[in-house]
N, C-alpha and C positions, 0 to 999 in steps of 0.2 A: 416611488421611494422619496424620502425627504432629503437625500443627498448627504446623510450623515453616515459615517463608517459604521459597519456593524462588526461586532466582536465575534465573528462567526467563521468557521472554515467548513468547507464540504469535502467529503471523501474524495471526490474527483480531483481535488487539488493536490492530494497526497503523492501524485506522480512527481511532484516538483522536487521533492528531496533527491530523488534519483537523478532527475534532470540536472539540478545544480552540481551534484557530486560528479556526474559525467562531464559536465561543462568545465569542471575545474582542470580537466586534463589538457584542454586547448586554451585555457584562459591566459591572459598576460601574467607573467611571473608574479607581479605585485597583487594579483587578484586570486591566484590559485587557492591559497589557504582560505581566504574569506569565502569563495564559492563552495569548497569542500565543507567548511564549518556550517554554512547556511543549509546544505543539503543534509548534513547530519542533524542539525537542529529541527528542520522541518519533518524529518523522518521520525525523530524522537517524539515530536508533537503528535503525529498520527498514531504512533504506537500507544502513546497515553490514552488516545480515544478508544482503543481496544482494551487496554489494561484496566481502565476505569469503568468498564461496563460489566454488568453481572455475568454475561455470556462470554466475555473476552473477545467479542467481535464488535468492530466499530460501527457507529450509527452513520446514517447518511450525512448528517450535518452535526457539527458540535460547536460549542461556545466557550468564550473566555470572559466571563463576567460575574459579578457577585461572589468573588472567591472560589468560583468554579472554572477550572481549566481543562479544555479538551474533553468536555462531558456533553453527551446528548441531553439537553434539558427541555426540548420541545417534543411532545409525545409523537406528533405526526412526522417527525424527522428522525426517530430512533430506529428505523427499520434497517435491516441488512439485507442487500440483494446481491451478495457475492462478488463485489467489486474487486479488481486487481491492483488498484494503485498503490496501496500500502505495501503489499507483497513485492510489487515492481521495485519500489524504492529499497526494500530489504535487500533484494537481489543485487541491484547496482552497488549499494554500500558494501555488501559482503565482497563482491568481486573487487572493489577498489581499495578497501581497507583491511580486509581479512579480520575484522573485529567480530569475534564469535557471537556477540550479542544479537547480530542481524540474523544469524541462523537460529538462535534461541528464540527470537521474536517470531520468525517464520514458523518454526515448529509449534509454538503456542497458538498461532493463528490456525495451522493446520489441525491441530487437536480440537480446537474450538469449532471449526467447520464440521469436522467428523462428529463431534459430540452433539452439536445443536442443529446442524443443517441436514445431516444424513437421513434419508427417509427410505422406505422399502424399494423404491425404484430409481434412486438417484439422490439428488440434493434439492433442498428447498431453502429459499430465503426465509428470514424470520421477521415478524411484525415489530418486535421491540426487543432491543439488545439488552435492556435492563429488567427484563421479565423472564425469570427461569423458574419452572420449566417454560420453554419457548412456545410460541404460536407460529406455525409455519404459514407462509403465504402461497404454497403450492405451485411455486414457479421456480424452475431451474433455468437461469440465464444462460445463454449461449457462451458468454464471455467467462463463465466459471471454468469451462474446460479449455476454451481457446486462450485465455489470458491468466486467470488466477492460478489454476493448476499447472500451467506451463511455467510461470515464474517460480512457483514453488518447486518444481522439478529442477529448474535451473539453479535455484538457490542452494540446492543440495548435490548438485552435479559438480564434477571436476571442471576446472577452468577450461579445459580443452573442449568441452562441449559448447559450441557456439562462442568462441572467444571474442571479447569485446573489441579487439584490434582488427578483427576480420569480418565481424557481423554487427549490424545496427538493427534495432527493433523499431518498427513504425508504431503509431499509436494504438494499433490493434494487436501488438505483440507478435507481428509477423517478422522473422529474421530476414533481412536483406544483406546480400554480401557487399562488403566494401570493395570497391573496384580498385585495381592497381593503380597507383599514381594519385589517388584521392586522399586528401588529408584525413 
C-alpha cells in the first residue's frame, strides 16, 4: 500500500459499535457519553451499508468517497456472507439504550436474510448485495447459526436471557459467565 488512508470500512469492523457502547459502562465519567455516542454512530454507519443496498444486506466492504457514503462501490467486495457484526452491535445498543430503532434494524436484516439468503436446504451467501434478484454463492457459513442468528435471537429476547451484567460474549458469540467479584 502507499500509506494513504482509505475511505473504506469492512463489515468485520462493525462489531466496534457494540464494543464502544459496552465500553461506555466502565469508562471514566467524562468519557461515558463520548464512548456511547461513538458506538451509536458506528452502528448507524454500518446500518447505512445495509439500507443503501438493493437487497438490504451489507457488503463485505463499503466506501465513503465521491459523495457516496457507506456504499459497496467495488464489485468484488459487494458480497454478503452472513456475517454477525452488524447484528451484534444492534443487540448491544438495544440492550443498553432500549432505542426501538435497533430492533427495527435487526428485523429489517432478518427479513432480508430470509428473503434473499433462504434456499431449499438452508441459507446461502449472495454474490452482490446490489443485484436483485440475487445470485447465491451456495455456502452457508457456520457463523450464520452460531453468531448471526444467536444475536438476532438475543436482540428480540427479554433482558433476563443472558443479561449483560452476568454474561460476556467472546469474539465467536459464546457466552461466558462473569465470575463473582470480577468487575
